[in-house]
Kinemage of the C-alpha trace (Angstrom):
@kinemage 1
@onewidth
@group {chain A} dominant
@subgroup {mainchain}
@vectorlist {calphas} color= white
{ca unk a 1} P 123.704 76.996 145.743
{ca unk a 2} L 124.906 76.316 142.231
{ca unk a 3} L 122.237 74.183 141.496
{ca unk a 4} L 119.560 76.598 142.518
{ca unk a 5} L 121.302 79.205 140.541
{ca unk a 6} L 121.060 77.090 137.458
{ca unk a 7} L 117.476 76.386 137.890
{ca unk a 8} L 116.818 80.256 138.347
{ca unk a 9} L 118.846 80.955 135.337
{ca unk a 10} L 117.007 78.474 132.997
{ca unk a 11} L 113.642 79.873 134.522
{ca unk a 12} L 114.633 83.071 133.359
{ca unk a 13} L 115.820 82.116 130.109
{ca unk a 14} L 112.556 80.432 129.428
{ca unk a 15} L 110.582 83.178 130.485
{ca unk a 16} L 112.706 85.367 128.216
{ca unk a 17} L 112.013 82.919 125.273
{ca unk a 18} L 108.451 83.023 126.104
{ca unk a 19} L 108.079 86.764 126.193
{ca unk a 20} L 109.947 86.793 122.709
{ca unk a 21} L 107.582 84.184 121.306
{ca unk a 22} L 104.645 86.358 122.524
{ca unk a 23} L 106.027 89.614 121.011
{ca unk a 24} L 106.799 88.060 117.513
{ca unk a 25} L 102.981 86.648 117.873
{ca unk a 26} L 101.601 89.979 118.588
{ca unk a 27} L 103.567 91.615 115.856
{ca unk a 28} L 102.172 88.890 113.281
{ca unk a 29} L 98.475 89.425 114.778
{ca unk a 30} L 98.869 93.347 114.059
{ca unk a 31} L 100.229 92.628 110.353
{ca unk a 32} L 97.106 90.172 109.859
{ca unk a 33} L 94.684 92.844 110.876
{ca unk a 34} L 96.575 95.520 109.078
{ca unk a 35} L 96.284 93.158 105.846
{ca unk a 36} L 92.716 92.618 106.161
{ca unk a 37} L 91.233 96.032 107.125
{ca unk a 38} L 93.932 97.572 104.535
{ca unk a 39} L 91.005 97.617 101.993
{ca unk a 40} L 88.277 99.175 104.098
{ca unk a 41} L 89.183 102.659 103.006
{ca unk a 42} L 89.261 101.756 99.402
{ca unk a 43} L 85.852 99.980 99.670
{ca unk a 44} L 84.078 103.079 101.648
{ca unk a 45} L 85.556 105.503 98.838
{ca unk a 46} L 84.284 103.102 95.935
{ca unk a 47} L 80.783 102.961 97.252
{ca unk a 48} L 80.730 106.737 97.682
{ca unk a 49} L 81.844 107.067 94.296
{ca unk a 50} L 80.062 104.383 92.381
{ca unk a 51} L 76.959 104.601 90.826
{ca unk a 52} L 75.417 101.622 92.816
{ca unk a 53} L 72.081 102.191 94.450
{ca unk a 54} L 71.435 101.656 98.090
{ca unk a 55} L 69.675 98.462 97.231
{ca unk a 56} L 72.303 97.065 95.100
{ca unk a 57} L 74.926 97.984 97.806
{ca unk a 58} L 72.971 96.302 100.535
{ca unk a 59} L 72.520 93.065 98.105
{ca unk a 60} L 76.123 93.150 97.697
{ca unk a 61} L 77.157 93.288 101.161
{ca unk a 62} L 74.788 90.443 101.851
{ca unk a 63} L 76.317 88.483 99.363
{ca unk a 64} L 79.682 88.993 100.993
{ca unk a 65} L 78.628 88.080 104.400
{ca unk a 66} L 76.811 85.045 103.203
{ca unk a 67} L 80.233 84.348 101.213
{ca unk a 68} L 81.885 84.924 104.541
{ca unk a 69} L 79.732 82.441 106.697
{ca unk a 70} L 79.738 79.656 103.794
{ca unk a 71} L 79.646 76.214 105.407
{ca unk a 72} L 82.103 74.402 102.838
{ca unk a 73} L 84.179 75.141 99.914
{ca unk a 74} L 81.450 74.319 97.507
{ca unk a 75} L 79.082 76.860 99.015
{ca unk a 76} L 81.870 79.301 99.220
{ca unk a 77} L 82.648 78.859 95.468
{ca unk a 78} L 78.983 78.945 94.474
{ca unk a 79} L 78.305 82.224 96.424
{ca unk a 80} L 81.576 83.729 95.056
{ca unk a 81} L 80.508 83.009 91.527
{ca unk a 82} L 77.113 84.355 91.952
{ca unk a 83} L 78.772 87.646 93.526
{ca unk a 84} L 81.154 87.963 90.600
{ca unk a 85} L 78.306 87.653 88.080
{ca unk a 86} L 76.106 90.022 90.045
{ca unk a 87} L 78.968 92.545 89.901
{ca unk a 88} L 79.115 92.263 86.269
{ca unk a 89} L 75.526 93.247 85.779
{ca unk a 90} L 75.718 96.586 87.688
{ca unk a 91} L 76.851 98.645 84.934
{ca unk a 92} L 79.680 100.379 86.851
{ca unk a 93} L 82.797 101.502 84.861
{ca unk a 94} L 85.850 98.778 84.765
{ca unk a 95} L 87.840 100.120 87.679
{ca unk a 96} L 85.043 99.973 90.081
{ca unk a 97} L 84.020 96.495 88.841
{ca unk a 98} L 87.597 95.491 89.285
{ca unk a 99} L 87.769 96.884 92.825
{ca unk a 100} L 84.352 95.236 93.983
{ca unk a 101} L 85.631 91.745 92.210
{ca unk a 102} L 88.941 92.188 94.390
{ca unk a 103} L 87.031 92.657 97.450
{ca unk a 104} L 84.784 89.637 96.621
{ca unk a 105} L 88.030 87.868 96.024
{ca unk a 106} L 89.934 88.734 99.152
{ca unk a 107} L 86.592 87.740 101.145
{ca unk a 108} L 86.561 84.239 99.213
{ca unk a 109} L 90.364 83.860 100.078
{ca unk a 110} L 89.819 84.815 103.785
{ca unk a 111} L 87.326 82.253 104.161
{ca unk a 112} L 88.891 79.376 102.534
{ca unk a 113} L 91.357 78.458 105.488
{ca unk a 114} L 87.980 77.792 107.676
{ca unk a 115} L 86.430 75.418 105.224
{ca unk a 116} L 86.849 71.827 104.679
């Protein structure tokens, strides 16, 4: 019947729309993953080329993980400022410090939306 055919067409159109939305969302998620992991190669290269000692690297990574786990914006800001201050005391060259500050800033900006 015509009514049944109309319902089937509407259902097919809805499924097509849902599939398109899911595909768009998948692309968006992949772009976010790419954006969030783009700096990992730079970080690894930086850590291999820098003059930082193993203890300093571990300390820095601990600070970044603490920043990522901050409970609120105040704590995140405090941990971010502490990390930036520590970076400036490492005695690295300007390019390495800039890259490490960029990394800390990226973590700070990523955690922001999760905090109240």
